[in-house]
N, C-alpha and C positions, 0 to 999 in steps of 0.2 A: 276210730280213727281220729289222728290230732286236728286239733283246731286251726280252721284256715284263717279265719278274723284274729285280730290284735287289737288290744287298748293299750293305751300307754297310762300307768298310775306313777305320778311324780317322777316321771323320765324313766322309770322301769317299764321294758316292754312285757306282755303276758300275752301268749299265745302267737299263732302265727309261727312257729318254729323256734320261739325264744325260750332259753331254758327254763324248767321248772323255778317258781318263786316259792321261797318260804315265808309263811306269814303267821302271826299271832295274831292276841287281843288282851289289851290290858285288862286286870281287875279290880285296878284303882276305881274310886270314885274320881270321874273326870274333871270335875270343877276344883279337886286337889290338885293344881299344875303341879306343886314341886314331887309330890308321889308318882303322879301319873308321869310325868317327864323322867323321872330316875328310873321308873320302870322300863320307860322304852329305852333307856341309854343300856340297860342292862340285858334285853330283848336285843337290842342291835349287837353289842358285843358277843353275844352268844350267837350270832348267824341270821336273825330276822330281818328278812327285805322290806316287809311292809307290814305295819303296825294297824289294826283296829280300835277304835275307844268306841264305848258305849256313851250314847247321847239322849237321855230319856229324860232332860229337864233344860230349863232355858239357862240354869246357870252352866250347866255341862258344855252348850253351845258356846255358851258367851267368854269361857275358859279357850275354846279352839284357838284363836287368832295368835295366841302366846305359846301354846304347846306346839303348833303347826311350825311357827317361827325356833322353838328350841331343838324340835326332835330331829335326830340325825338321820329318819328315814321317813318315807311317805308314810301320811296320817288317813286313815278312811274312818270317816264318821260312821255310826251302827245308828241307824234311825228305824223305829217304829212307831206307828199310831197318829204322828204330828207331822206334816208337811211342813209345817211353820219352822221346827228344826232343823229338817232338810235345808231349809231356804238359808238359815241361818248360818249351817255349816259349809255351805257354797260360799257364799260370803266370807266367809274365815280364811277360805283358800284352802281347804282340805284337799286332799289329793284325787279323793273320789268317795263316793257315799253309797253306803247299803241301805237299798229300800227293800221293803214287799208292797208292791205297787197293788196287792189285794187289802192291806192295812191301813193305809196312807189315808184314808179320805175320801175314795171315789176319783172316777175318771178325772174330775176336774183338776183334783189336787196333783194326781199324777201329772196331768200335763203342765200344771204348774212348776212343778220339780224338775222336770225334763227341758222346760223351757228355759229354766234357769241355768241348769248343768251345759246345754247346750251352746249357751252364751260365752261359757268360759272354756268349752271343751273339755268338760269333766267326765269320765267314766263314772258307771255306776255298776254295783251288782244287786243282782237279784235273784231269785230262786226260790225254791221251798225246803221246809223241814218237814220230816214226818210228823211232829209232834205238834203241827201247827197248820196242815191241812184246811183249805177252804169248806165250810158244810157241804155247799152241792156238790163236793168229790168225797163225802164220807162214803156212800155206797160204793164207790169204786174203788176206793180204799181197802173196803173189807173183802173185795174179791182179788184185787191185787194192788198192794200199798205202791209197787214200782211205779207201775204205769199211772197211778193218781199222783203221784211226785211229779213225773213228767209233763202230764197235762197240766197241772198246777202251773210249772215252770211256763208251758208253751203258751198259757193264755196271758202270762205277764209278757212273754216274748211279744205275742201277737198284739198286745196296746201299745207296748214301746215302738214297735215297727209302724203301726198306724200313725204314729206320732212323726213317723222318719227320725228315728233316733236309735242308733245302733251301735253306740258305743259303750258296751256293757259287756260283763262277763256273768254266767249262770252258774249256780250251785244247786243240788237236789241232794241232801243230807238225810240220813237215817242213822239210829242206834244201832240198826239191825243190817249188820254187815253184808249178808247175801242179799238184802234190798237195795241197801246203798250203791253194791256194785251192779246190779241188773239195772236199775234206775240210770244210771250216768252210761251205761253202754247203749241203753235204749236212747238216750237224749244227746249223745254223741254222734249217732245216727243219724239225727233229724235235723239239727243245727250247725253252724258254721263258729258260732261263737266260743270264745275262751271259757273254760269249765275250771270253775273252783271247787277244788274235794275235799271232803271232810266228812268222818265219822263222826256224828254228832252226840255230845252226852258219852263219850267213850268210858268214862270213867276214871278212877286213879291210875297212875300210870303203871303198876303192875298188870292189869288188864287193860286198860286203854292204849298202852304202846303196841301190843299185841293185836286188838282190833283194829287201829290205826295202819298197820303195817302190812294185816293180811289185806284192808279193804283200798288203802292207796297202792299199796304196792301193786296188786291185781289189775288195777287201772292204769297205773304208771308204765306198768311192762306192757300193756295192750297197745301204750302211745296215747293214751287217754289222759287228760289232766294239764292245765297250766299255772296253776297256784295250788297250793296245799296247807291245809291248817290241823295241826294233831291237836284234837281238843280233850284236854285232860283235867281232870279234878285235881289241879295242883299249880305251883308256880308254874306261871306260863314259858320260863326259861326252859324246865324241862320239854315243851311243847316242841320249843326250837331245837332241842337237843335230839330228840327223836325223829323229828321231820328231816332232820341230816342224815342221819343214820339211815333213814329210809331211802333216801337219794343216792348217798355213796353206795348202798349195797346193792342198787341198781345201776351203778355207773353212770347215771345222769348227772351229777353235779359233784365235785370234789371241794372238800374243806376238812383241813387237818388230816391227821394220820387214820390210817386203818389199822386195827389189830386182829391179826389171826392167831388162833390158839387152839390149840388140841382138847378135846374134852375130857374131863375127868375117866378114866378107866382102870381097868386091873393092871394093863402093862406099865402105868405109869408108875415110875419109881423115882421122880425128881421133885415131885410136889408142884406140877404143873399150874395147877391153882393160884397158889402162892406166887409162884415167878409171874403168871400173865397178870395177875393183880398190881403187882409192882411195875410192872413195864407199862401199864394202862394207866396208873396213877402220875407217873411221868411223861406219859404222852400228851397230858390234859396242855400242857404248858405250850403245846408246839402247833402253832398255826399253818404250817407248811403241810402239804399232801405227801404222803409218801404210806409204804405198807410195810409192817414188822411183823414177824411170825415169832409165836414161841411155841417151840416143839417138844412135846414129853416123851416120844419112842421112835423107833426106826420104822414102823410100818407104814402110817400115811401122811405122818406129818411131814417131812421133808419134801415128800411130792407133790403133797398138797398146798404146800406155801412155798413154793418151787420160783412164783413170779414176784414173793414179796422182796422190797428193796434191801431189807435186813432181817436178821433172824438170830436166835438162840435156841440152842438145844441144850438143855441140862441133864446134869449129871449127878449123882451122889457127891463126889469130890470135885471133879471137872465139868466143863461144859465148853460147847462150839458157839462162836462167833460165824455168821454167815452175812454175804453182802453181794447183792445183785445174782444170787445163784451159785455161789462158791464158797467154800469154808476157808475164812482168815485166818484162822488160829484156835488152839485150845488154851483154855484161860481157868483159874481156880475158881469154882462155882461162887465163892462168898463175894467175887468182883465180878460175875458174868455180868449183872445188869449195867454195873457202871463203865464197865468196857464197852457194852452197847451202845449205850448212848455217846461215850466218846466217838465212837465211829460215825456214830448220826452227826453231832455235832459237827465234826469235819469235814465231813460231807458237805452237809448245808453251808457251811464257811467257803467251802470252792466251789460254790455253784450248782449243786445236786445234780451232777451230770451223770446220767445212765448210761451207763455202757449198752451195745447191741450184742444182744445173748441169745441162745435158742433156748427155749421154754422147757422145762420138765427134762433137758437133755438126760440124766442119768435116772436108772432106778431109785427108790428110796434108801432100800438098804444097802445098795454099794455105795451109795453118797456117804453115809454112816459110818461105813466100812473105812472107807478113805480118809473120814475126818478122825477116826479114832486112831489112826496111825499118825498124826500128827503130833510131835513133840510137844510137850506141855511149854509154856515161856515162861 
């Protein structure tokens, strides 16, 4: 079920039906202000909407006021083990703090942090990770780690509710995808608060992106989740790229073009992989949202990509350019990609108007047969 409650992080609404928000975390030493703000700028350019920075030392907390002032997106301070650092972060004007009430120094310290956060109406993120569960839940974790994650989070929730503080979102992350999925589903059925999704320690992009897509995608498709972080062993900009591809593939958010391309197969006689890679490379320069299809044969491609704004079907010597479900013209193969982008640029310049049209109005083979009859320009 979707989160009923919401919080606001630096003016960005999270939960309560708001769009899913993309988050990442810097990997710089936070006290290195130049490096940290440069990485935040790169993340923001890639589409990161909220950024978390680690604050393990006093010198990191002391750098926060300047980082907050220079950052183009809201900054969350990541605090563990030291309540005084959380208080310094709140004083520095961060948009939110991430704390673990179980390791911040006891109920008195938690109350102190909550009191400071309430005073400035600052939200928090709380929650559990499978790698750092409380000792008293170890036996439960041996039986059912998902239940242990949820119980750890609920203990934190009950503590904050007792302090009359409900301005928070929750996470229950695990590196084991099925455990993570089940934990969030259980938690979503028990609380109204916004949920921050993530497969923790997912790994390098080659495997971490897949784990994250399965874990986050399964939950988002069910309407569960309000912010997401793709945790990769990589430049955090890569996390943001993967996060957006997950949201775009589910139709939850729009950012930049979507490429539809035939898979490599024995029917391909046009080199569709090379064609798709050339199109993909040029699409990276476009911030506008539209769909482009790259077709390899007449069996599935034209039909499956019929809803795309633009498309090309390659051939040995000639190819076809599609726009909004119709074939525009036949051109020489060596200028096919250039002509495609001429059409795209003209359409964008004219205001990106999409004509009303029927979806998949013709069988794929018929569409290609009609295209073949078009004279070469």
